[in-house]
N, CA and C of each residue as an Amber inpcrd file, in Angstrom:
protein
   591
  -5.4000000  38.5820000  36.1110000  -5.3900000  38.0530000  34.4970000
  -3.7080000  36.9900000  34.8030000  -3.4550000  36.9740000  35.4810000
  -1.9910000  35.9930000  35.6730000  -2.7990000  34.3430000  35.9470000
  -3.9030000  34.6970000  36.6990000  -5.0750000  33.8170000  37.7220000
  -5.2960000  33.2420000  36.6090000  -5.9850000  33.8200000  35.5610000
  -7.2070000  33.1510000  34.6040000  -5.8210000  32.0320000  33.7200000
  -4.4650000  32.9790000  33.5380000  -3.3840000  32.1850000  33.1600000
  -2.9810000  30.7600000  33.2500000  -3.2350000  30.9160000  35.1930000
  -2.8610000  29.8750000  35.7270000  -3.8150000  28.6560000  35.1890000
  -4.9520000  28.9830000  35.0580000  -6.0950000  27.9060000  35.2930000
  -5.6540000  26.9640000  33.6550000  -5.4460000  27.9390000  32.9070000
  -5.2800000  27.8300000  31.7070000  -4.1860000  26.5080000  31.3650000
  -3.3050000  27.0310000  32.1320000  -2.0540000  26.4010000  31.7500000
  -2.3050000  25.3790000  32.7340000  -3.1720000  24.8880000  33.8410000
  -3.6290000  23.7720000  34.4110000  -4.3500000  22.6930000  33.7930000
  -5.2790000  23.5450000  32.8000000  -6.1100000  22.7820000  32.3400000
  -5.3900000  21.7990000  31.0600000  -4.5130000  22.5590000  30.2720000
  -3.6790000  22.3520000  29.6160000  -2.5420000  20.5140000  29.9780000
  -2.4980000  20.7050000  31.2520000  -1.2760000  20.0050000  31.5140000
  -2.1050000  19.0100000  32.1000000  -3.4180000  18.8800000  32.1890000
  -4.4740000  18.0410000  32.5100000  -5.1560000  17.4620000  31.4850000
  -4.8960000  17.8910000  30.2380000  -5.5780000  17.0580000  29.2170000
  -4.4040000  16.4870000  28.0860000  -2.9660000  16.9170000  29.1150000
  -1.4650000  16.2680000  28.8340000  -1.6860000  15.1010000  29.1270000
  -1.5170000  15.1550000  30.4720000  -1.9870000  13.4450000  31.5250000
  -2.9640000  12.5450000  30.7500000  -3.7850000  13.1220000  30.3410000
  -4.8470000  12.2590000  30.1610000  -5.1710000  11.2160000  28.9650000
  -3.7830000  11.8780000  27.4850000  -3.8750000  11.4430000  26.4490000
  -3.2150000  10.0260000  26.3960000  -3.3560000   9.2540000  25.6440000
  -3.1670000   7.8240000  25.3170000  -1.5310000   7.9080000  25.5600000
  -0.4730000   7.0210000  25.9160000   0.8320000   6.3690000  25.1470000
   1.1620000   6.9470000  23.6200000   0.1950000   6.2750000  23.0560000
   0.3620000   6.2120000  22.0220000   0.2910000   7.1810000  21.2680000
  -0.7370000   8.2410000  21.4380000  -0.8010000   9.5360000  20.9630000
   0.1990000  10.2220000  20.5480000   0.5710000  10.2440000  22.3300000
   2.3250000  10.7770000  22.4570000   3.3800000  10.2090000  21.5180000
   3.4020000   9.3750000  21.4860000   4.1750000   8.7810000  20.3040000
   3.7630000   8.6400000  19.0410000   2.9570000   9.3920000  18.9460000
   2.5440000   9.5390000  17.2290000   3.1280000  11.3890000  17.0070000
   2.7240000  12.2240000  18.1870000   2.4060000  13.0590000  17.9560000
   4.8360000  13.6190000  18.5740000   4.8890000  12.8370000  19.0080000
   6.6630000  13.3330000  19.4070000   7.2140000  13.0650000  18.0250000
   6.9500000  11.7010000  17.3620000   7.7450000  10.8470000  15.6640000
   7.2180000  12.3740000  14.9030000   6.0740000  12.3170000  14.7430000
   5.5610000  13.2860000  13.9340000   6.4380000  14.8240000  13.9340000
   6.3150000  15.2960000  14.9700000   6.9860000  16.4550000  15.2410000
   8.2550000  16.4470000  14.9420000   8.7990000  15.0730000  15.0150000
  10.5880000  14.7200000  14.3940000  10.3980000  15.0700000  13.0130000
   9.6120000  14.8350000  12.3240000   9.6090000  14.3710000  11.3500000
   9.5520000  15.6800000  10.4110000   8.5470000  16.9050000  10.9660000
   8.4570000  18.4160000  10.4130000   9.4690000  18.9650000  10.2190000
  10.5480000  18.3920000  11.7620000  11.8310000  19.4680000  12.2630000
  12.4040000  19.1780000  11.1230000  12.6990000  17.7450000  10.7770000
  13.8770000  17.2160000   9.8290000  13.2140000  17.5090000   8.5680000
  12.1630000  18.0410000   8.4830000  11.8090000  18.4640000   6.6530000
  12.2010000  19.8070000   6.5750000  11.8170000  20.0760000   7.8940000
  11.9870000  22.2120000   7.8530000  13.6030000  22.1150000   8.0880000
  14.4130000  21.3470000   8.6900000  16.3020000  21.4830000   8.3730000
  16.3370000  21.2280000   7.0940000  15.8600000  20.2180000   6.3440000
  16.4150000  19.8190000   4.9470000  16.2450000  21.2460000   4.2390000
  14.9560000  21.6650000   4.2330000  14.9670000  22.5250000   3.4710000
  15.1450000  23.9540000   3.3580000  15.8580000  24.0040000   4.5810000
  16.9520000  25.5790000   5.2120000  18.3030000  25.0470000   4.8900000
  19.0110000  24.1080000   4.3020000  20.0700000  23.2170000   3.8590000
  20.0380000  23.4540000   2.5280000  19.3150000  22.9520000   1.5990000
  18.4670000  23.3890000   0.6130000  18.6780000  25.1630000   0.1630000
  18.0780000  25.8400000   0.6810000  17.7340000  27.1080000   0.6420000
  19.5490000  27.5390000   1.0150000  20.0250000  27.2460000   1.6420000
  21.6720000  27.8380000   2.0470000  22.9130000  27.0650000   1.1270000
  21.9500000  26.0180000   0.5160000  23.6000000  25.3270000  -0.7870000
  23.2150000  26.1260000  -1.9530000  21.6720000  26.2470000  -2.1830000
  21.4010000  27.1420000  -3.4240000  21.8300000  28.7610000  -3.0620000
  21.9370000  29.4970000  -2.2570000  22.3250000  30.7310000  -1.7330000
  24.1580000  30.6110000  -2.0140000  24.4470000  29.6220000  -1.3790000
  26.0640000  29.2080000  -1.7270000  26.7220000  29.3460000  -3.2940000
  25.5960000  28.3800000  -4.1630000  25.3530000  27.8670000  -5.5420000
  25.7600000  29.8870000  -6.4140000  24.8730000  30.2740000  -5.8670000
  23.9290000  31.3550000  -5.9460000  25.6390000  32.5360000  -6.1160000
  26.2330000  32.6280000  -5.0720000  27.4030000  33.9710000  -4.8400000
  28.1350000  32.9420000  -5.3590000  28.6570000  31.6980000  -5.3130000
  30.0340000  31.3140000  -6.3770000  29.2380000  31.6900000  -7.9640000
  28.4180000  31.4130000  -8.1380000  28.0010000  31.9660000  -9.5260000
  28.0470000  33.1550000 -10.1380000  27.5220000  34.2150000  -9.2700000
  27.4850000  35.6100000  -9.8210000  28.5160000  36.2160000  -9.1430000
  29.3230000  35.9790000  -7.8430000  30.1870000  36.5290000  -7.3330000
  29.6190000  37.8990000  -6.4410000  28.3770000  37.9330000  -5.8980000
  27.2770000  38.4830000  -5.2680000  26.6430000  38.1200000  -4.4570000
  26.5780000  38.4620000  -3.2160000  25.5640000  38.1310000  -1.9900000
  24.3340000  38.7100000  -2.2210000  23.3710000  38.0100000  -2.8420000
  21.9430000  39.0300000  -2.5380000  20.8050000  38.3470000  -1.8430000
  21.2420000  37.4520000  -0.8700000  20.9520000  36.0740000   0.1220000
  19.8350000  37.7980000   0.9580000  20.8210000  38.9120000   1.6890000
  19.6160000  39.3170000   1.9610000  18.5030000  40.2200000   1.7710000
  18.2070000  40.3550000   0.3970000  17.0800000  40.9530000  -0.1450000
  16.2930000  39.3610000  -0.3570000  16.5590000  38.7740000  -0.5350000
  15.2060000  37.6160000  -0.7220000  14.7920000  36.9020000   0.4390000
  13.2220000  37.1880000   0.7710000  12.3010000  36.6390000   1.4010000
  12.0930000  35.2090000   1.2940000  12.4410000  34.0610000   2.1850000
  11.7140000  32.7550000   1.4880000  10.7330000  32.4640000   2.7340000
   9.4170000  31.6660000   2.0740000   8.4330000  31.1060000   2.7710000
   8.7130000  30.3980000   4.2490000   7.9430000  30.4730000   5.2770000
   8.1420000  29.8110000   6.3580000   8.4350000  28.3030000   5.5220000
   7.9580000  27.8980000   4.8810000   7.7020000  26.4560000   4.8420000
   7.2640000  26.1600000   3.2810000   8.1560000  25.2460000   2.5430000
   7.5890000  24.8020000   1.1900000   6.7500000  24.1380000   1.0620000
   7.3770000  22.5840000   1.2760000   7.2180000  21.5130000   1.0350000
   6.5180000  21.0730000   2.0170000   5.2980000  20.3570000   1.7150000
   4.2620000  19.7910000   3.4560000   3.9620000  18.2090000   2.4360000
   3.9580000  17.4260000   3.4210000   3.1670000  16.4190000   2.9890000
   1.7740000  15.9650000   2.6590000   1.4360000  15.0970000   2.1160000
   0.2630000  15.3270000   1.5930000  -0.5450000  14.8530000   3.0920000
  -2.0190000  15.0470000   2.9040000  -3.1110000  14.5220000   3.9910000
  -3.0970000  13.2540000   4.3020000  -3.4550000  12.3040000   3.0060000
  -2.8130000  11.0840000   2.7380000  -1.7180000  10.1340000   3.5710000
  -0.5210000  10.5990000   3.1240000   0.3350000  10.4600000   3.6710000
   1.0350000  10.8860000   4.7950000   0.0190000  11.5640000   5.2670000
   0.5270000  11.9270000   6.5390000  -0.4750000  11.1910000   7.3000000
  -1.4690000  10.4020000   7.5340000  -2.8150000   9.8170000   7.7870000
  -1.7550000   8.3730000   8.0900000  -0.9910000   7.6450000   6.7900000
  -0.8030000   6.8710000   7.0950000   0.7450000   6.5610000   7.8680000
   1.3380000   7.8670000   7.8700000   2.8700000   8.1230000   9.0190000
   1.8960000   7.8910000  10.0370000   1.2460000   8.5480000  10.3750000
   0.8370000   8.4170000  11.6830000   0.1080000   6.8960000  12.2820000
  -0.2310000   6.1920000  11.0120000  -0.7750000   4.9660000  11.7190000
  -0.1230000   4.2380000  11.4990000   1.7850000   4.4970000  10.8140000
   2.8710000   4.0080000  11.2620000   2.9820000   4.3120000  12.9140000
   3.4710000   5.2390000  12.6940000   3.3850000   5.9010000  14.1150000
   3.2980000   5.4250000  14.8540000   1.7070000   4.6260000  15.2480000
   0.7490000   4.6430000  16.5570000   1.2860000   3.5460000  16.6570000
   1.8970000   2.5700000  16.2830000   2.0930000   1.1660000  16.0520000
   3.5660000   0.9710000  16.9700000   3.9840000   1.7550000  16.6630000
   5.4600000   2.0740000  17.5490000   5.5240000   1.8500000  19.0060000
   5.6180000   0.7710000  19.7980000   5.3480000   0.6690000  21.1900000
   6.6960000   2.4560000  21.8180000   5.9930000   2.2220000  23.2960000
   6.4690000   3.9810000  23.4920000   8.0050000   3.5570000  23.7770000
   8.8660000   2.3220000  24.2340000   9.8710000   2.2310000  24.4800000
  10.8460000   2.1430000  23.3600000   9.8670000   2.8700000  21.5550000
  10.6600000   2.6040000  20.7370000  10.9130000   3.7560000  20.4370000
  10.3540000   4.6840000  21.1850000  10.2420000   6.4850000  20.1410000
  11.5100000   6.7310000  20.1630000  12.2510000   6.4480000  21.1870000
  13.5780000   7.2160000  21.2250000  14.8490000   6.3310000  20.5350000
  14.7080000   5.1940000  20.5130000  15.2620000   4.7970000  19.4140000
  15.6380000   4.9100000  18.0350000  14.1170000   4.9100000  17.6590000
  13.3840000   5.4590000  16.3880000  14.2810000   7.1920000  15.9400000
  13.9400000   8.2060000  16.8900000  14.6060000   9.1000000  16.2550000
  15.9810000   9.0070000  16.2390000  16.6720000   8.7660000  17.2190000
  18.0650000   8.1870000  16.9240000  18.5330000   7.5770000  15.5280000
  17.6540000   7.0940000  15.1700000  17.9120000   6.1940000  13.5020000
  17.5070000   6.9030000  12.7890000  15.9560000   7.5850000  12.9800000
  16.1820000   8.6140000  11.6140000  17.3610000   9.8340000  11.6510000
  17.6680000  10.3230000  13.1370000  18.2140000  11.2050000  12.6580000
  20.0600000  10.9790000  12.1200000  20.5000000   9.9780000  12.8280000
  21.8330000   9.0860000  11.8460000  21.5290000   9.0460000  10.8570000
  20.1970000   8.0850000  10.1400000  20.1560000   8.3630000   8.5470000
  19.9200000   9.7930000   8.0250000  19.4460000  10.4550000   8.5220000
  19.6160000  11.8680000   7.6880000  21.1040000  12.2550000   7.5630000
  21.7460000  12.5500000   9.4480000  23.1570000  12.8110000   8.9700000
  24.0430000  12.1410000   7.8030000  23.9250000  11.0130000   7.5530000
  24.5990000   9.9490000   7.0950000  24.0980000  10.7640000   5.3090000
  23.0630000  10.9770000   5.1440000  22.3220000  10.5480000   3.9540000
  21.9370000  12.0760000   3.2140000  21.5910000  13.1020000   4.5740000
  21.8860000  14.2870000   3.4900000  20.6010000  14.2570000   2.6100000
  19.4650000  13.9980000   2.6230000  18.4210000  14.0560000   1.7060000
  17.8830000  15.5500000   1.2920000  17.0970000  15.1540000   0.1560000
  16.0830000  16.2470000  -0.2630000  14.9500000  16.6100000   0.8200000
  14.2660000  17.4980000   0.7630000  13.1320000  17.3860000   1.6210000
  11.7490000  17.0000000   1.2670000  12.1200000  16.2880000  -0.3500000
  11.2600000  15.4950000  -0.8590000  11.5260000  13.8280000   0.0720000
  12.4910000  13.2600000  -0.0070000  13.3710000  12.3130000   0.5630000
  13.3210000  12.2250000   2.4180000  13.1010000  12.9380000   3.0000000
  12.4950000  12.8600000   4.4910000  11.6260000  11.6950000   4.6070000
  10.2250000  12.0930000   4.1560000   9.5150000  11.1160000   4.5200000
   9.4710000   9.9690000   4.1330000   9.9950000   9.8210000   2.9980000
  10.5080000   8.2930000   2.1310000  11.4520000   7.4920000   3.3850000
  12.3790000   8.0500000   3.7050000  13.7670000   8.0240000   5.1320000
  12.9390000   7.5080000   6.4960000  11.3520000   8.3230000   6.5690000
  11.2190000   8.4270000   7.7720000   9.6700000   6.8500000   8.1460000
   9.5820000   6.8410000   7.0550000   8.7850000   5.4980000   6.6060000
   9.8160000   4.5040000   6.7250000  10.4290000   4.3080000   6.0020000
  11.7460000   3.3380000   6.6270000  12.5160000   2.8360000   7.7300000
  12.7280000   3.7890000   8.5480000  12.9150000   3.3650000   9.7580000
  11.8890000   2.8300000  10.8080000  10.4530000   3.6530000  11.0030000
   8.9640000   2.9910000  10.9880000   9.1740000   1.7870000  10.6620000
   9.2420000   1.1010000   9.5960000   9.3000000  -0.1920000   8.9420000
  10.4790000  -1.0630000   9.6610000  11.3490000  -0.6900000  10.0590000
  12.2480000  -1.0830000  10.3520000  12.1030000  -1.2590000  11.9310000
  12.1180000  -0.4950000  12.5960000  11.1190000  -0.9520000  14.1160000
  10.2300000  -1.6760000  14.4290000   8.8700000  -1.3770000  13.1560000
   8.1210000  -2.4120000  13.4120000   8.5960000  -3.8410000  13.3260000
   9.1420000  -4.4320000  12.1090000   9.5160000  -5.3910000  11.2150000
  10.9910000  -5.9310000  13.6590000  11.4690000  -5.1840000  13.7400000
  12.0380000  -5.4500000  15.0990000  11.3800000  -5.9260000  16.5700000
  10.1860000  -4.5540000  16.2270000   8.9180000  -5.4000000  17.5310000
   8.8960000  -6.8140000  17.2040000   8.4750000  -6.7340000  16.1440000
   8.0400000  -7.8790000  15.6130000   8.6550000  -9.5690000  15.7090000
   9.7340000  -9.3030000  15.7570000  11.3290000 -10.6840000  15.9430000
  11.3020000 -10.0830000  17.6490000  10.9060000  -9.2970000  18.2650000
  11.2260000  -9.2360000  19.6220000  10.1920000 -10.4040000  20.3170000
   8.7690000 -10.0780000  19.3960000   7.8560000 -10.7150000  20.5730000
   7.6020000 -11.9890000  19.3660000   8.3870000 -12.5340000  18.7390000
   8.0490000 -13.6110000  18.1510000   9.2290000 -14.3660000  19.4230000
  10.4990000 -13.8580000  19.4980000  10.8880000 -14.8860000  20.3710000
  10.7320000 -14.3380000  21.6920000   9.5730000 -13.6840000  22.7440000
   8.9620000 -13.3630000  23.5550000   8.2440000 -14.7470000  23.7380000
   7.6560000 -15.1220000  22.5260000   6.6220000 -16.1590000  22.4010000
   6.9540000 -17.5870000  22.5990000   8.2980000 -17.5960000  21.6040000
   9.3560000 -19.1070000  21.9080000   9.5910000 -19.2560000  23.3130000
  10.2430000 -17.8830000  23.6220000  10.7200000 -18.1780000  25.1200000
   9.5680000 -18.5530000  26.0220000   8.6620000 -17.8840000  25.9760000
   7.3360000 -18.3310000  26.9420000   7.0530000 -20.0950000  26.7420000
   6.7140000 -20.0970000  25.3400000   6.6430000 -21.7660000  24.9720000
   7.5100000 -22.8100000  25.8960000   8.9180000 -22.1960000  25.2300000
   9.9810000 -23.1510000  25.7790000  10.0010000 -23.5300000  27.4940000
   9.6320000 -22.1500000  28.2210000   9.6500000 -22.2090000  29.4870000
   8.5260000 -23.2430000  29.8050000   6.9650000 -22.7220000  29.3290000
   6.1380000 -23.8510000  29.4360000   6.5000000 -25.0420000  29.2810000
   7.0970000 -25.7750000  28.6890000   7.2830000 -27.0230000  28.0980000
   8.2220000 -27.5540000  29.1850000   8.9930000 -26.7290000  29.6190000
  10.3370000 -27.1690000  30.8360000   9.9040000 -27.3410000  31.8210000
   8.5890000 -26.1770000  31.9730000   8.0730000 -26.8110000  33.3250000
   7.1550000 -27.8730000  33.3410000   6.7780000 -28.5400000  32.3070000
   5.8850000 -29.5060000  32.0150000   6.6130000 -30.7230000  32.2000000
   7.9380000 -30.6220000  31.4020000   8.6960000 -32.1450000  31.6960000
   9.2530000 -31.5930000  33.3040000   9.8710000 -30.6590000  34.0170000
  10.0620000 -30.8250000  35.1830000   9.1390000 -31.4110000  35.9740000
   7.7270000 -31.0800000  35.9890000   6.9690000 -31.7990000  36.7200000
   6.9270000 -32.9180000  36.7020000   6.6030000 -33.3180000  34.9450000
   6.4610000 -34.9770000  34.7230000   7.5490000 -35.8570000  35.2930000
   8.6240000 -35.1420000  35.5040000  10.1450000 -35.7460000  35.5990000
  10.4150000 -35.8820000  37.4330000   9.6790000 -35.0760000  38.0210000
   9.1410000 -34.8380000  39.5770000   8.1860000 -36.1760000  39.6890000
   7.4120000 -36.4840000  39.3610000   6.1660000 -37.1030000  39.4170000
   6.5200000 -38.9260000  39.2550000   7.8130000 -38.6970000  38.1570000
   8.0400000 -40.3220000  37.9210000   9.1130000 -40.4240000  39.0820000
   9.7150000 -39.4490000  39.5770000  10.3500000 -40.1010000  40.4750000
   9.5320000 -40.1050000  42.0150000   8.6200000 -39.7120000  42.1230000
   8.0680000 -39.6050000  43.1820000   6.8940000 -41.1180000  43.1860000
   6.5070000 -41.4320000  41.9500000   5.4550000 -42.6220000  42.1000000
   6.3220000 -43.7130000  41.2110000   6.7220000 -45.0550000  41.8500000
   6.6160000 -46.2890000  41.0450000   5.6570000 -47.4480000  40.8670000
   5.6280000 -47.6070000  39.6520000   4.9280000 -48.6450000  38.8760000
   5.5910000 -50.0050000  39.0260000   4.6850000 -50.8220000  39.7590000
   5.0570000 -52.5300000  39.8820000   3.9680000 -53.1750000  39.5430000
   4.1190000 -53.3610000  38.4410000   2.7630000 -53.7640000  37.3970000
   3.0750000 -55.6050000  37.6310000   4.4820000 -56.3340000  38.0020000
   4.5880000 -57.5410000  38.2840000   4.7730000 -58.0130000  39.5530000
   4.4010000 -56.9590000  40.3120000   4.7790000 -57.3090000  42.3240000
   4.0230000 -58.7540000  42.2500000   4.6380000 -58.8960000  43.2340000
   4.1600000 -60.4660000  43.5560000   3.3190000 -60.4190000  44.6980000
   2.9290000 -59.6200000  45.3790000   1.7120000 -59.2090000  46.6740000
   0.5000000 -59.1640000  45.3820000   0.4710000 -58.9860000  44.4900000
  -0.9350000 -58.7650000  44.0390000  -1.7700000 -59.6650000  43.9240000
  -2.9810000 -59.5310000  43.9850000  -4.0220000 -60.6770000  43.9500000
  -4.6640000 -60.7140000  42.6550000  -4.9860000 -61.7500000  42.3050000
  -6.0130000 -61.8540000  41.0320000  -7.3610000 -62.0850000  41.5410000
  -8.0110000 -61.5610000  40.5090000  -9.7390000 -62.2570000  40.8200000
  -9.4780000 -63.8020000  40.9530000  -9.0660000 -64.6430000  40.3970000
  -9.0510000 -66.1890000  40.2850000  -8.9790000 -66.2130000  41.6200000
  -7.7900000 -66.0220000  42.4200000  -7.3160000 -66.5800000  43.7710000
  -8.4410000 -66.1330000  44.4070000  -9.5320000 -64.9410000  44.0870000
 -10.6670000 -64.6880000  45.4780000 -11.7720000 -65.6830000  45.3130000
 -11.9640000 -65.6810000  44.1080000 -13.1260000 -66.7160000  43.3730000
 -12.6640000 -67.9520000  44.2440000 -11.4630000 -68.3750000  44.4260000
 -11.0930000 -69.6250000  44.5270000 -11.3020000 -69.9250000  46.3360000
 -10.7900000 -68.8170000  47.2550000 -11.1950000 -68.5450000  48.3380000
 -12.0290000 -68.0560000  48.6240000 -12.6150000 -67.7350000  48.0390000
 -14.1800000 -67.0590000  48.2980000 -14.1540000 -65.7790000  49.0480000
 -13.6650000 -64.9430000  48.3830000 -13.4150000 -63.6390000  49.5600000
 -14.1630000 -62.6540000  49.0730000 -14.4550000 -61.7450000  49.8730000
 -14.9020000 -60.5410000  48.6220000 -14.0780000 -59.6820000  47.8070000
 -14.5010000 -58.8860000  46.6160000 -13.0090000 -58.3420000  45.5780000
 -12.8720000 -57.1180000  46.6950000 -11.4730000 -56.7800000  46.4640000
 -10.9990000 -55.6710000  46.9850000 -12.1790000 -54.7340000  46.6000000
 -11.7330000 -52.8920000  46.1240000 -12.6100000 -52.1840000  46.0860000
 -11.1450000 -51.7410000  44.5270000 -10.1790000 -52.1950000  44.6400000
  -9.1260000 -51.6740000  43.6350000 -10.0500000 -52.4870000  42.2420000
  -9.3570000 -51.7120000  41.3840000  -9.5080000 -51.9520000  39.8580000
  -8.6350000 -53.0040000  39.7930000  -8.7400000 -54.3090000  39.2780000
  -7.9340000 -55.5210000  39.1290000  -7.1730000 -55.0880000  37.5480000
  -7.4590000 -54.3740000  36.7570000  -6.6940000 -54.4190000  35.5140000
  -5.9550000 -53.3450000  35.6300000  -6.0940000 -52.6560000  37.2040000
  -4.6990000 -51.5070000  36.7740000  -3.6490000 -51.9560000  37.9460000
  -2.7070000 -51.3080000  37.5480000  -1.1960000 -51.5770000  38.4000000
  -0.9940000 -51.1610000  39.7140000  -0.2870000 -51.8810000  40.4210000
  -0.4410000 -51.0770000  41.8590000   0.3430000 -50.2100000  41.6970000
   0.2500000 -48.8880000  42.2490000   1.0660000 -47.9200000  42.3260000
   1.5390000 -47.7960000  43.8380000   3.2900000 -47.4510000  44.1400000
   3.3710000 -47.7060000  45.1090000   4.5700000 -46.0310000  45.0090000
   4.2210000 -44.9920000  46.0840000   4.9520000 -43.7640000  46.0710000
   6.6000000 -43.8830000  47.6250000   7.2880000 -43.8060000  46.7250000
   8.7320000 -43.8060000  47.9730000   8.1970000 -42.5020000  48.6140000
   9.3160000 -43.0160000  49.7670000   8.7770000 -41.5710000  50.9210000
  10.4450000 -40.7890000  50.9340000  10.4400000 -39.4710000  50.5760000
  11.6320000 -38.8130000  50.3200000  11.7960000 -38.4450000  51.3100000
  13.5280000 -38.0990000  51.9950000  14.5390000 -37.8170000  53.1630000
  13.9520000 -36.1910000  53.4820000
């Protein structure tokens, strides 16, 4: 029996290792959302119990049994949140969770407000990712332009053009001397390269 459980454990680890990073990000973020919703619901119940204690002066909380989970998000809203989570890069998963927890601690929202707060954190992360991607594109473009200007500068420093050099022969001189025309195109200026030490 222990052997079969080992094979099942090994099979589940194999399935986990074959999952994409995007799926793991979605699962992690949705798990964080559901945990925060349960915590908000628990805090709400504790506040109600404290209010009843103060109002009646008697503690009946040991008699009351609460359902495990009262509030749940709709399937459509869950799909939208999962879609938003799938757009988050794995490197942003931790910062998204930290920001979400920070806002939960700061605002202490009701259970119904937790998914809205979560959505706002996801939108904030998506905007930050777009800004960083735009900055990377601009940096790449700038580096490309800089490399091109550097290559043009080095080309300019190596090759010199002398359009009015005194040793340029013209076609009329060749005709007058009745020499064969050289292979060089006469309309082009002469290029000379400087030797670098």
